[in-house]
VMD Tcl script that draws the C-alpha trace (Angstrom):
set ca {
  {0.00 0.00 0.00}
  {1.23 3.49 -0.85}
  {0.13 7.03 -0.02}
  {-2.95 7.91 -2.08}
  {-4.05 4.34 -2.89}
  {-7.74 3.54 -3.27}
  {-8.98 1.06 -0.65}
  {-12.28 -0.72 -0.21}
  {-13.94 -1.41 3.11}
  {-12.40 -4.56 4.56}
  {-9.12 -4.35 2.61}
  {-6.05 -5.30 4.62}
  {-4.09 -2.17 5.55}
  {-1.56 -3.46 8.09}
  {-0.60 -6.79 9.58}
  {1.11 -6.74 12.96}
  {3.62 -9.39 14.04}
  {1.71 -12.19 15.74}
  {4.58 -14.67 16.25}
  {4.23 -14.67 20.06}
  {0.47 -15.21 19.78}
  {0.95 -18.07 17.29}
  {3.40 -19.74 19.70}
  {0.92 -19.33 22.57}
  {-1.85 -20.76 20.39}
  {0.25 -23.85 19.62}
  {1.04 -24.27 23.32}
  {-2.64 -24.02 24.27}
  {-3.63 -26.49 21.54}
  {-1.19 -28.98 23.06}
  {-2.60 -28.25 26.52}
  {-6.12 -28.97 25.27}
  {-5.01 -32.34 23.90}
  {-3.35 -33.14 27.24}
  {-6.44 -32.03 29.19}
  {-8.72 -34.18 27.03}
  {-6.51 -37.20 27.65}
  {-6.53 -36.51 31.41}
  {-10.33 -36.18 31.34}
  {-10.69 -39.50 29.50}
  {-8.36 -41.15 32.03}
  {-10.26 -39.64 34.97}
  {-13.56 -40.90 33.53}
  {-12.12 -44.42 33.17}
  {-10.87 -44.28 36.77}
  {-14.32 -43.15 37.92}
  {-15.95 -46.04 36.05}
  {-13.60 -48.53 37.72}
  {-14.08 -46.99 41.18}
  {-17.87 -46.95 40.78}
  {-17.92 -50.59 39.69}
  {-15.71 -51.64 42.59}
  {-17.73 -49.57 45.09}
  {-21.03 -51.18 44.04}
  {-19.46 -54.63 44.62}
  {-18.10 -53.55 47.99}
  {-14.41 -53.76 46.97}
  {-13.74 -50.00 47.21}
  {-14.89 -47.28 49.53}
  {-17.31 -44.51 48.70}
  {-14.44 -42.08 49.34}
  {-12.47 -43.65 46.47}
  {-15.42 -43.12 44.16}
  {-15.82 -39.53 45.41}
  {-12.13 -38.86 44.78}
  {-12.51 -40.15 41.22}
  {-15.55 -37.92 40.71}
  {-13.54 -34.93 41.92}
  {-10.72 -35.86 39.51}
  {-13.20 -35.82 36.60}
  {-14.52 -32.41 37.63}
  {-10.99 -31.01 37.95}
  {-10.07 -32.37 34.51}
  {-13.22 -30.78 33.02}
  {-12.36 -27.44 34.62}
  {-8.79 -27.59 33.32}
  {-10.02 -28.42 29.81}
  {-12.55 -25.57 29.85}
  {-9.88 -23.13 31.07}
  {-7.52 -24.16 28.26}
  {-10.28 -23.80 25.66}
  {-11.15 -20.33 26.98}
  {-7.49 -19.27 26.90}
  {-7.20 -20.50 23.30}
  {-10.28 -18.50 22.28}
  {-8.76 -15.44 23.94}
  {-5.55 -15.84 21.95}
  {-7.55 -16.24 18.72}
  {-9.34 -12.96 19.45}
  {-6.01 -11.26 20.17}
  {-4.62 -12.59 16.86}
  {-7.60 -11.13 15.00}
  {-6.51 -7.69 16.22}
  {-3.18 -8.15 14.40}
  {-4.93 -7.64 11.05}
  {-5.99 -4.02 10.56}
  {-8.51 -3.54 7.77}
  {-10.07 -0.47 6.20}
  {-13.24 0.56 8.06}
  {-14.48 2.53 5.02}
  {-13.79 2.77 1.30}
  {-11.79 5.74 0.11}
  {-8.31 7.06 -0.61}
  {-5.44 6.72 1.82}
  {-3.57 9.77 2.99}
  {-0.03 9.69 4.28}
  {0.96 6.32 5.70}
  {2.65 7.08 9.00}
  {4.25 3.66 9.61}
  {6.41 1.38 7.51}
  {7.65 -2.17 7.80}
  {9.65 -2.53 10.99}
  {8.06 0.35 12.90}
  {6.77 -0.31 16.39}
  {3.13 0.53 17.03}
  {1.32 0.64 20.35}
  {-2.25 0.82 21.54}
  {-3.75 4.28 22.12}
  {-1.06 6.05 20.10}
  {-2.00 9.64 19.20}
  {-0.55 9.31 15.68}
  {-2.89 7.36 13.34}
  {-1.35 4.64 11.18}
  {-3.10 6.08 8.12}
  {-6.02 8.37 7.35}
  {-8.66 7.28 4.82}
  {-10.63 9.99 3.06}
  {-14.11 8.94 1.96}
  {-14.78 9.90 -1.66}
  {-18.21 8.39 -2.34}
  {-20.38 10.01 -1.16}
  {-18.35 13.11 -0.55}
  {-19.38 16.24 1.29}
  {-18.30 19.53 -0.21}
  {-18.56 22.77 1.67}
  {-17.96 26.17 0.09}
  {-18.84 29.77 0.79}
  {-21.38 31.16 -1.68}
  {-23.02 34.58 -1.84}
  {-26.77 34.42 -1.25}
  {-27.58 35.90 -4.68}
  {-26.34 32.65 -6.34}
  {-28.39 30.20 -4.21}
  {-31.25 29.86 -6.72}
  {-28.87 29.25 -9.62}
  {-26.99 26.55 -7.67}
  {-30.23 24.83 -6.56}
  {-31.52 24.79 -10.13}
  {-28.23 23.34 -11.39}
  {-28.24 20.65 -8.66}
  {-31.79 19.55 -9.53}
  {-30.98 19.24 -13.25}
}
mol new
graphics top color blue
foreach p $ca { graphics top sphere $p radius 0.5 }
foreach p [lrange $ca 0 end-1] q [lrange $ca 1 end] { graphics top cylinder $p $q radius 0.2 }
display resetview
C-alpha cells in the first residue's frame, strides 16, 4: 500500500507481528489435547471406582475422589479452551482492515516500525470519496442558480 491508494472497506491495511500469539496458540492447543486425555483417564478411573464400590471392593471415598478428579479435569479443559479463544481474538486484532472505502492519505508507519495501543498518531487516514461532502462559501444571490443546477 502506498500514499494515495484507493482502498475498499475490509481491505487489509496493516498486519502486525503475531509470532508470540501463534506460539501461545500452539502451546494451548497442546494443553487442550493433554487435558482431554486426562479427562478420559479420569472418567475411566471413575468407572472402575464406581464398579468396585457397588461390589463392595472400594470405599465410597475412592469413588468420590474419582468424581472430583473428573470435575478437575473438566475445569482444566474448559480453562484451556477459553485461553485458546482469547488468543484467537487477540490474533484477529493483528490484522488491521479499512473501516471505510476511500483514498489513503499519508501512511505514517512502515515495515519494521513499532506501534502501540492508544497512540496519538494514526497509522493512516482514509478519506471517503463516495459520497463526498463539499462545503464552500457562496453569496446568497447565487443560491437559486446553484439549486436549479443541482436539480438538473
